[in-house]
N, C-alpha and C positions, 0 to 999 in steps of 0.2 A: 715656532718654538726657537729660540735663540739661546737659550740657555737651559739646561736640564740639571736632577738629581738623581741618583741611583736610589731605590727606594725597596731593594731585595739585597738580601745578607751578601749576596755576589754576582755582580753580572758579567760573563761572558762576551769578553770582547772579541771578534772576527778581523780577520785580515781582508775580509769582502762580505760583502752584505749575503751570506749564505749561510746554512747552517752547519753543509757540509767541507767548511774551509776552516782552516786553519783558526784556534784558538789562540791569539796574542796576547791576550792580558786580561785579566778581571779586573771590573772597579767595584769596589765596595761600599758599602750602605752610607749615605750622607756626601761620598766624595760630588764634587760638580765638574761639569762642564759645557765647551760650549759645543752648540748645534751647527755642524757644517752643510750639512747635504741631508735630504731625505731621497729613500726609496722603498715605494710600498711600504711595509713593515719595519723596513729597517731605517736607522739614523747613524748615519756617520758624526761621530762627535771627536773632540779635542778635549783631555781632561785638562783642566786647571792648574791641577796639582804639579803635575809633572809636563804637558803637554803632550801627552801622548797620543795618538790619534785610530781610529780603528769603527767597525761596525758593532752596532748592538738593535736589538730589536725593542720597538716604542712600549714593551710591556714592562720594562725594566725599570723606568726610569718616568719621572715628571717632572713639569716645565715650573721654573722658578724665575723670580725678577732676576734684571740684571744685577740689582744691590745685593741681593741674596749671592747670587754667584760669584761677584768683586770681594767678599767680604772671608778670610780666611777664618777656617773653624777655630775655635781659641780650644778645643778638647778632643781627644781622640780616646777611642776605648780601648780599653790594654787588657781586660781575661779573652784568652781564647775563643770563647762565646758569652753574649751579653745579651741579656733579654730588653723586648723592646714590647710596651702594650699598647694597641690600636684598640678604639673603642669595642671593636666585637674581635679581635684576634690578640694570635701572642707571635713574636718573632726572634730568633737569636740572630744576631750580626756578629761578625768576627774582631778579632783584633785591628787594631787600625783603622777600623772604621771611623769616620768624621762626624764628629756631632755638633754638625752644622746646626748653628742658633742654640745652641744649649744654654738654657737658664739652670744654675745650679738649685735656686732653690725649688721651682715647680717642676723639674726634669724636664720638660716640653720642649721640645727640639723645634726647628724652623717651620714646621708646620706640626699645629699645635693637636693634633689625633696621634703623634708621635710622642711617648712619656718612656723615657729613659732608666731601666733601672740598673744597670752593670757598673763597674769600676772605671774610671778614667782620670788623666792626666791632663795638664794644662798643656799646652805649648805655643812657643819653645820653652825651655827649661834646659837647667846645667844638668850636663851628661851625670849619670848615674850607674856607676858600674856594677852594685849591687842587682840592681832593676835589670840590666842586661843579663848577667846570670840567671836570675828568675823567671825571665821572659823565655830563655833560651832551654829550658828546661822543658817546657811546656811542647815545644817544638821539635823536640828528639823524636825521629821515626816517621816525621808526618813526610808522606810519600810525594816521590817527585810529580811535579804537573808540567808539563811546558805552558806558559803564560799564564799559571796559577798562584796565587798569595793569600791561602788560607793553609789552616793545617791539614784540611783533606786532601791537600794537595797544591805545591808550590814548587817555582823554580828558583832556580839561584840567587836571580837579581830580584825577582818577589820577595823572599824569603827577606833578604838584605834589605830593601826598601821599606817592607814596613815594620822591623824592627827599632832600625834609623828613624821611623815616623814615631813608634811610642817612643824613643828616646830625644826626641824636638828636632831630630835633623831631617832635612827635607832633601831627599833624594833623587835623581833620574831613574828611569826605570829599568832598562836593559844594563848588564855588566860594562859595555864598550864607552855606556854613556855615562854608566857614573865613576869610570876609570876617568874623566874630564873634570872631573871635582875634587876638592880640598888639596893635600898638601902631601909630597911625597919622603918617605922616609924609609930608610934600610931596613932589611931585618933585623937586624942587631938594635933598633932603636927602636921595634914593633911594640905597641902595647894593646893592651886588651881593647877591644873597643874599635881599632884599625879595620880598615877592609881591605883586602888581599885579591889581588886579580890577575887570572891566568890565559895563557894564550894557544891556539893549536898551533899545528908545526906550519902553517902561513904568517904566522906572526899576529894574527888577528885574537882581540881579547875576547872568549868565551865562556869565563866562569868567575864567580867572585863570592867569598866567604868573607867571615867575620874572625879577627884573628885573638887568640885569647893565650894570656899569659907568655905571647912572646914566641911560643915553638908550638902550638895546636891552632887549629882552626876548627871551625864551627859551619857547614854549609850544606846546600840539600844538591847531593848527585847520588840519584838513586832513590836517596832519602836524605833526612834532615839527620846529619852524624857529626861527631867530633874528632879529625884523625890529626896526624903530626904533621907541621908546617917547616919545610926546611928551605936553604937557597936553591935546590933545583924545583921545590914544589912541595904537591902535598903526598904525604904516605899513606897508604889506607891503614889502619891500625889492623885489619882482618886477617892480611894478607901481607902487609909489607911492601906493597909492590907500588911505585910513582903512577899515580894519576891523573894528575894536572902536573903543567910547566909557569912556574911564577914568573910573572911579568914587572908587577910594582904592587906597593903598600903605598896608599893614602890614608894621610888621619884625617876624618872628617869631623872630628869634634876636638875641643879644647881641654885637654885633662890638666 
């Protein structure tokens, strides 16, 4: 097996080949990956979308050809949950899932046993601020989960990555990696759709969120929430306390 595709709604990716180790990521349905190594039931993979490595079990993926693996999906699932039918069962996949090999007429995916019945958007596509606001509404109050990328549990960079994927912008997985992308702008110049990054006391970037109207931010911290954004950082709207220290703001999209 040289290349594989995720065939479950969200596959947990572990730091090491053991269920007891940290979940560092989730691979969503339809995401493609390169197989680097195998160890019993465990597969060491590197995702093609963002070059992120980790371990998952073979039950969650299936082999695909190099041609399929190297062809970027043209469509992405856009609802929080989206139905797919198989010959004898039904599955629901999350927002941000890649519709690999999708045929808009037949609704069949790369393997014709999968038929997609959800909403979708072609990628890439021009930034749509109205769509951004609609996407955010569905994620509010989603619980924080380290390594998560669905509304059932998501971390800060996973949330930002999935939202931007639906908007047609490819971002890397972790906050410090995402901070290397885009062009820097001042807070006074910030617009809806910019990404704001935050550091810890050692100066390391540990958090990211999406700017709203220049003075608010939607981010995953405890849960997905909207808070106030200032030159100093994030101010929690519930208790008026500062929770994160602002490092920089990056424009990932052409407004």
